[in-house]
N, C-alpha and C positions, 0 to 999 in steps of 0.2 A: 702337508708338512713332511719332508724324507725323513726317515725313519733314523737314518744318522744324526740330525739335529736335535731330536728328541733326546736323544744319547748322549747329547753332550751337556752334562751339569757341571758349569766353572765352579770351582773352591782352591783358594788362596790357602786357606787352612780348615782344619776342621773347625765347621760351624761359620766361615768366613767364603764369601762368593765372589769371583773376577773374570768378568770376559778375558781376561787376557795369561788367566790359568791354566792348570791342567786339567784333562777331562778326568771326571770322577764317574763311578757305575751310580746307578739310581737303585730302584727297588730297595733293598735293605737296608741300601746305604742312605745317610740319613742326616746330613747335616745341613738342614731348614733353617731357614727362621723368617718371621713373620712381624709386621710395622705394627706393634700397639697400639690403642689409640686413648686419648683421654676421653672424659665424662663430656656431654655434646649439652647441650644449652638449649633452649626452645627459640624458635623464631625470630619472635618479640626480643630475647635477650641479645640478638644481631647487632654489632656496632655498626652504625649507617654506613663507615665507609667502607665497609666491605662490600663487593661487587664481585658476580661470577664470570663477568667478563676483563677481568684486570688480570694484567699479568705480572712476572716476579721479574724482580734482579737480586744477585747475590749480596748478603747481608753481611754473614760472617761465618769464620767454620773456626773451631777445633779438633784435637786430637793429632797423634803421629803414631807410629806401630810401636809397644812397647806393654811393660808391666805396671807401669807406674802410674800415681792419681792423673786422670785424665787423658791416658794413653789407649789403646784399643789392640785388641788380637782378635779381627772379625769382629769388627760393632756389626750387632742384627738388628733386633727392636727397639723402635722410640716410640715414646709416648709423651704427653704434654701435660700436666696438673694444670687445673683452676687457678692456681696461683702462678703459673709459669715456669715452674719446674720440669726440667728435662728429664726423663729414665730412657737409661740405655741398656742394652742387655750387651754386656763385652761377651759374646759368646766364648771366643777361644780363651778368654783369661776365666770363664766360669764365674762370673760376678756380673752385679748390677752397678752401676754409677748414676750417680744423680748431680745435676748441673744445676745454674740458674740458667734466666733466659738467654744470658749472655756467653753460657759457655765457661762460666767460671767451677770448677769441683766443688762439689759440697761434700757427699759421703760416698762410701762403697759398700757393698757387703756380699758376700757368699765365697765358695771355694771349691774346686771340684769335689763329688762325693755324691753320695745316696742319700744320706739325713737333712732333718728337716735345714733348712736353708742352704744346703750346698746344693750345687747345678752340675749338668753333664751338657755342655752347648746349652744354654739358657737362648730361647727364640723368641717367641713373642713377648710382648708387654704392655698392660693396659692399667690405666687408672680409672677409679671409680669417683663418684660425686664425692663419696666422704673421705677422698684421699687414700683407700687401700690401694696395693698394687698389686696388681696377677701376674703372674709369669709363666711362661709355657718352658717345663721343662722334658723338649722331646726324648731323650735318651733315657728319661729316668720316667719315660712315659707318664707323665702328671701334671697338672698344675700345682704351682704354691700360690698361697697369699700371704703380705708382708702390710705393715703400717706402712707411711708414708717414709720412716725412717729406717725401714729396711729390718723390723722386728718382725719375725715370724709370728703367722698366726696359725696356719693350716696347710694342707694339702689335700687332694684325692689323685686318683687314678692310678692305676697297674694296667700293663701290657696285657692288650687281648681285644676282643671283637665286639664284647658284651656290650651293653649301657653303662655308661660312665668308665667305659677303660678304653682304652687309646692305642695306636701303633704310630708312634710320631705324632703328636700333637704339635701344631705351629704358632698359627695365629690365634690369639685371645684378644674379647673385644667385649666391652661392659654396655649394656645397655642402658638409658634415662633412668629405668626403674630398678638397676642392679642386676638382671640377668647376665650372665657372663659366656659367651659363645665362644667356641672351640671348632677350631679344623684340624679336624683328625685326619691328618694328610694322608698316610698310607691306607687308612680305612675307609678314605675316599665318599666323606660326611662331614656334618656340621652337628654337634652337638651342644645342646643347652642346658644350663645347669642353674640354681639359685645362687646368691652371692655366697652361701655357705658351701657350695659344692653338692648340693642334691640333684640329682639327675633329673633334665624335666623332659626332652625329649630329642630326638634327632631327625635328620631327613639325609638323602642323597645316596647313592652307590655310583660305581665304575663306569662308564661311559662319556657319548658326546649329545646327550640329549638335553632339554630343557631340565635342568632338577639332578643332573647327572655331574659326576666330576672326572676329571685325570689329574688327580693331585691338588685339593684344593689348599690353597696358602693362605694367605692373607684374607683377613675377618674385619669387617666393619659394619657398625650399626649407626643408624640416623637418629634424629629425634622423635620422626616418627616411628620409631619401631622396623623400619625396613632393615636389611641385612645384605649387606653386597658380599662378594666372595669372590676372588682373583684365582681364576679356574687356571692353573699354572699351563699345563699339559695343551689344556685345549685353546688356549692363548684369548681368553676374555673374562670380561665382567659376567658375572650372574647375581639377579636381585632377588631377595623373598620378601616376603611377607616375617613378623617375628615369631610365626609360628612354621616358617619354613615351606610355605606354598610357594609355588616359583611364579613370580613374576616378569620377568624380562632379562635377555642378555646380549652382551653387544661385545665386538671384538672378533678378530681373526688373525691367523698369523701372518705376519709384516712389517714396514718399515714407514708406512704410511701413517696420516692421523688417524687416531681411533685404531689403529691394528695394534698388534703386541708381538714381542717374541720373549714368551717366559715371562709375565704378566706377574711380579710378587706383591707385594705389599699395595695394601689398598686403606683409605682414611678417607670420611666424612669429614667437611668442612662444617662450621657453624652455619651457612649458610646454605644448607643442602648438597652444595657441590663434593664428587666426586673426585679425589687423586688418587693414582694408581703409579707406582714404582715399575718405568716397563725396561726389566732387567737389563734385557741383551740390544736394548736400545741406546740402552746409558741415557735415558730419559724421562722427567715426569711429564704426564698428561692428566690434564684436567677435563672433569664433564658435567656437564648438567646431571642431577639428580635420576633423569630419564635415559643417558649414556648418550647424549648429543656431543659431539667434540668440542671444548672452548678451547684449551692452550697448549701449548708445551715448552718445555727448557730443557737444556742439557746435552751435552754430547760427549764422545769416549774423551776423556782424559786427565788431567792431574792438575789443572789451573782451574782457579773460583769459576764455579759454576757448571764444572765438566764434572763426570763421575765414572767410576770404573767398581762397577756392581750398586748400582743404586736398590738398596736391599726393601728397605721398608720409608716411610713417609708419616707425617702427624702435622695436625696444625694446631695453634696458639690461638686463642678468643681475639688476639690484636689482629688477626689472618697472616700471622707468621707463619712460613711452612720449614720445617725441619726434615730433613734429607740423611738417613744412615750409608754415607759414601762405602760400604764395607771394604773393596779394593784398596781404598786409597787411606783407609784407617781413620776414619774424621768421619765429624756431623757438619754437616752444610745450612745454614738459616737463609731462607729468603725471603723478603718484603714484597706486599702489592708495590708495583710500580707508581709513584705519584702521577697521577692525571694532569696532563699538561693541556 
């Protein structure tokens, strides 16, 4: 891939990404965000109506540019709780917003700052099985934990390269056993923690080989413990065991099926399928757990089902898929297309 394209990191506002916006520098420039994940169920819990081979159709959307309730400034991560509640990191407004599954505003919390419950361009968001909400706070180099209602619980992390330290944490995901995985973006590694933020393990270094990264962005955990990472500048997805052992990888730079241009958010469906927000191709791609291409949808634009910077993706227990359409300042919801 030409180096000049590697350096075209699109950004509409601090924390907001758009294909049509200005070029921003990389390296220490940090407004990235990653899709959060809801808690997972076991295979036996899956609704019988969900199939890996289904395609998706536009269901609804919500959000406009602004600072009011239900408005966004560079929305980033999205996560769905087991009760259907949808959490969005409203990055440019330095807050979290909570909605019903139909996009009705419920509550919000956060303001710009460095204190407990404050944020500087929050990125990824994830919901644990007990309802706890984890948020990656990249400019503050930490993870914050809240109740489902936004009450601050704890935080961990400082700037650095040591165990439990971060250099721009982006993605956050919670495993079925409560383990928390964080994509430590500029340290080119994944870190694993207990639910309380105690360091457990890490893996990864800068490079292009299996288990190496060039800026890991999204992270997701399947019900069997497999960990999926969107390897942003290597234009691929990598799969690991829960302990960080490399399993497989797929993807290359391009516009074809199974190819990516800066994949960002990644999510694991309740049936084991893997969704990827293919940022600069303005689409969502769906794969099997082994990386076989299944389907895709989306194109660049502002109409229903079109995207301007689809950054993160999450699936609900009914099979609905939520996408952060950052450049269009909205969330879009898609439903499995009925069988005909």
